VEXDREN-445328 format. One record per residue: residue in one letter; y negated, x, z negated of N, C-alpha, C in turn. Coordinates in steps of 0.1 Angstrom, whole numbers, plus 5000, padded with zeros to 4 digits. Layout:
N
{atom 'A' {Y X Z} {Y X Z} {Y X Z}}
...
//
This chain:
104
{atom 'M' {3108 2440 2381} {3108 2425 2384} {3092 2420 2381}}
{atom 'V' {3090 2410 2388} {3076 2402 2386} {3081 2393 2376}}
{atom 'N' {3074 2395 2362} {3077 2384 2352} {3069 2371 2356}}
{atom 'S' {3057 2371 2361} {3048 2357 2363} {3037 2362 2370}}
{atom 'I' {3030 2350 2377} {3018 2353 2386} {3011 2341 2381}}
{atom 'R' {2999 2346 2378} {2988 2337 2377} {2977 2338 2388}}
{atom 'G' {2971 2325 2392} {2964 2326 2401} {2961 2311 2402}}
{atom 'T' {2955 2307 2416} {2948 2295 2420} {2961 2288 2428}}
{atom 'L' {2963 2278 2425} {2973 2267 2434} {2966 2265 2447}}
{atom 'T' {2973 2269 2456} {2969 2266 2470} {2975 2254 2478}}
{atom 'F' {2990 2254 2475} {2995 2243 2484} {3006 2239 2475}}
{atom 'K' {3013 2226 2476} {3025 2221 2471} {3032 2214 2482}}
{atom 'S' {3045 2216 2483} {3054 2209 2492} {3065 2204 2483}}
{atom 'T' {3076 2198 2491} {3087 2193 2482} {3096 2205 2477}}
{atom 'E' {3095 2219 2481} {3103 2228 2475} {3096 2239 2472}}
{atom 'Q' {3082 2242 2476} {3075 2253 2472} {3063 2250 2468}}
{atom 'L' {3056 2261 2462} {3040 2261 2460} {3036 2274 2466}}
{atom 'G' {3022 2274 2464} {3015 2284 2469} {3006 2289 2459}}
{atom 'I' {3004 2303 2456} {2997 2306 2444} {2989 2320 2453}}
{atom 'E' {2975 2317 2450} {2968 2331 2454} {2962 2338 2443}}
{atom 'T' {2964 2352 2444} {2959 2360 2434} {2958 2372 2439}}
{atom 'G' {2944 2378 2436} {2941 2391 2441} {2942 2391 2458}}
{atom 'G' {2937 2382 2461} {2936 2382 2478} {2951 2381 2484}}
{atom 'V' {2961 2379 2477} {2973 2378 2484} {2980 2363 2480}}
{atom 'E' {2982 2353 2490} {2990 2341 2486} {3005 2343 2487}}
{atom 'W' {3010 2339 2476} {3025 2340 2475} {3030 2324 2478}}
{atom 'A' {3042 2322 2487} {3046 2312 2489} {3059 2313 2479}}
{atom 'V' {3063 2302 2469} {3071 2303 2460} {3081 2291 2460}}
{atom 'D' {3095 2293 2460} {3103 2283 2461} {3103 2278 2445}}
{atom 'T' {3104 2263 2442} {3104 2258 2430} {3113 2247 2428}}
{atom 'T' {3113 2241 2419} {3118 2229 2413} {3109 2217 2414}}
{atom 'S' {3116 2206 2414} {3110 2192 2413} {3101 2192 2399}}
{atom 'T' {3110 2197 2387} {3103 2197 2377} {3089 2206 2375}}
{atom 'T' {3091 2218 2380} {3080 2225 2380} {3068 2219 2389}}
{atom 'L' {3069 2213 2400} {3061 2207 2408} {3053 2195 2402}}
{atom 'S' {3061 2187 2393} {3056 2177 2387} {3047 2180 2374}}
{atom 'S' {3049 2194 2370} {3038 2198 2359} {3028 2205 2363}}
{atom 'L' {3026 2205 2375} {3015 2214 2380} {3001 2206 2381}}
{atom 'P' {2990 2213 2379} {2977 2205 2380} {2974 2204 2395}}
{atom 'G' {2961 2201 2399} {2957 2197 2412} {2954 2212 2420}}
{atom 'L' {2953 2210 2432} {2950 2222 2440} {2940 2228 2436}}
{atom 'G' {2937 2240 2438} {2923 2248 2436} {2923 2251 2420}}
{atom 'E' {2932 2245 2412} {2933 2249 2397} {2942 2261 2396}}
{atom 'Q' {2940 2265 2383} {2944 2279 2379} {2959 2276 2373}}
{atom 'I' {2969 2283 2376} {2982 2282 2369} {2990 2295 2366}}
{atom 'K' {2999 2294 2361} {3009 2306 2356} {3023 2301 2359}}
{atom 'I' {3029 2309 2366} {3045 2307 2367} {3051 2317 2364}}
{atom 'F' {3063 2315 2360} {3072 2324 2354} {3083 2326 2367}}
{atom 'T' {3084 2340 2371} {3090 2341 2385} {3104 2349 2383}}
{atom 'H' {3113 2345 2393} {3126 2353 2395} {3127 2358 2411}}
{atom 'L' {3126 2371 2412} {3129 2376 2428} {3145 2378 2430}}
{atom 'H' {3149 2371 2439} {3163 2370 2442} {3164 2376 2454}}
{atom 'H' {3169 2389 2454} {3172 2400 2466} {3186 2397 2472}}
{atom 'T' {3191 2395 2483} {3203 2398 2491} {3203 2406 2502}}
{atom 'Q' {3213 2406 2509} {3211 2417 2518} {3203 2415 2530}}
{atom 'D' {3200 2401 2534} {3191 2397 2545} {3179 2391 2539}}
{atom 'Q' {3174 2389 2528} {3164 2382 2525} {3159 2384 2510}}
{atom 'M' {3147 2383 2508} {3140 2382 2493} {3135 2370 2492}}
{atom 'R' {3136 2362 2480} {3130 2349 2476} {3125 2349 2465}}
{atom 'M' {3112 2346 2462} {3108 2343 2449} {3107 2331 2445}}
{atom 'Y' {3114 2328 2433} {3113 2314 2426} {3104 2313 2416}}
{atom 'G' {3098 2303 2414} {3087 2301 2403} {3090 2289 2396}}
{atom 'F' {3087 2291 2383} {3089 2280 2370} {3080 2279 2362}}
{atom 'F' {3076 2266 2357} {3065 2263 2348} {3068 2267 2333}}
{atom 'S' {3081 2270 2330} {3086 2274 2318} {3096 2286 2320}}
{atom 'T' {3097 2293 2310} {3105 2306 2307} {3122 2299 2306}}
{atom 'E' {3122 2287 2301} {3136 2281 2299} {3141 2277 2312}}
{atom 'E' {3132 2272 2320} {3139 2268 2335} {3141 2279 2342}}
{atom 'R' {3134 2291 2339} {3138 2303 2348} {3151 2308 2343}}
{atom 'N' {3151 2307 2327} {3166 2311 2321} {3178 2304 2328}}
{atom 'E' {3176 2293 2329} {3188 2284 2337} {3192 2288 2349}}
{atom 'L' {3182 2292 2356} {3186 2298 2371} {3191 2310 2370}}
{atom 'E' {3187 2318 2360} {3193 2334 2359} {3208 2332 2352}}
{atom 'N' {3208 2322 2344} {3224 2321 2339} {3232 2314 2350}}
{atom 'T' {3229 2305 2358} {3236 2300 2369} {3238 2313 2378}}
{atom 'L' {3231 2321 2380} {3234 2333 2392} {3242 2342 2384}}
{atom 'A' {3240 2345 2372} {3251 2353 2364} {3265 2348 2365}}
{atom 'T' {3269 2336 2363} {3280 2330 2364} {3285 2332 2378}}
{atom 'A' {3277 2327 2388} {3283 2328 2402} {3287 2345 2403}}
{atom 'A' {3281 2353 2400} {3282 2366 2402} {3295 2371 2396}}
{atom 'E' {3297 2365 2383} {3310 2368 2377} {3321 2363 2384}}
{atom 'A' {3320 2351 2389} {3331 2345 2396} {3334 2353 2408}}
{atom 'V' {3324 2358 2415} {3325 2368 2429} {3335 2380 2423}}
{atom 'Q' {3328 2386 2414} {3336 2398 2407} {3351 2397 2405}}
{atom 'L' {3352 2385 2397} {3364 2381 2393} {3375 2379 2407}}
{atom 'A' {3371 2372 2416} {3377 2368 2431} {3380 2383 2437}}
{atom 'L' {3372 2392 2437} {3374 2405 2442} {3386 2411 2437}}
{atom 'S' {3385 2410 2423} {3394 2422 2413} {3409 2415 2412}}
{atom 'E' {3408 2401 2411} {3422 2395 2410} {3429 2384 2420}}
{atom 'G' {3420 2384 2432} {3423 2376 2441} {3417 2363 2442}}
{atom 'V' {3413 2357 2453} {3406 2344 2453} {3413 2333 2447}}
{atom 'Q' {3425 2331 2445} {3432 2319 2439} {3432 2322 2423}}
{atom 'A' {3435 2332 2421} {3437 2337 2406} {3421 2335 2398}}
{atom 'A' {3412 2338 2407} {3396 2337 2404} {3394 2326 2401}}
{atom 'A' {3397 2316 2410} {3394 2300 2412} {3401 2292 2399}}
{atom 'N' {3413 2298 2396} {3419 2290 2386} {3413 2295 2372}}
{atom 'S' {3410 2308 2369} {3404 2314 2357} {3390 2307 2355}}
{atom 'F' {3382 2305 2368} {3370 2301 2365} {3369 2285 2361}}
{atom 'N' {3380 2279 2368} {3381 2265 2365} {3383 2263 2351}}
{atom 'T' {3390 2272 2346} {3396 2271 2332} {3387 2274 2322}}
{atom 'K' {3376 2282 2326} {3364 2286 2317} {3355 2274 2316}}
{atom 'K' {3352 2267 2327} {3344 2256 2329} {3348 2245 2320}}
{atom 'T' {3362 2242 2319} {3367 2230 2311} {3369 2234 2296}}
{atom 'N' {3366 2245 2292} {3366 2250 2280} {3353 2250 2274}}
//
């Protein structure tokens, strides 16, 4: 896993940032919280990353803090648990169980 990237901020959009390091520019998906914490273009930054790999794509997510990254990883883990529960117990039973966990 890529834990972090340090380099030069090359662009900011509403959902992504660009960071160049070692001659490679990374397009990284991010949050409005991280975007608002970034310095100006051309400045040095460090972002904490999460590489999300699915069957048809790979996406790099970047965050200004490890706490924000941990929130994403916890959300993904919860979603994965729900899918595994649905596969093992049936979709309706899993939905009922998941909804019960959320309210407790």
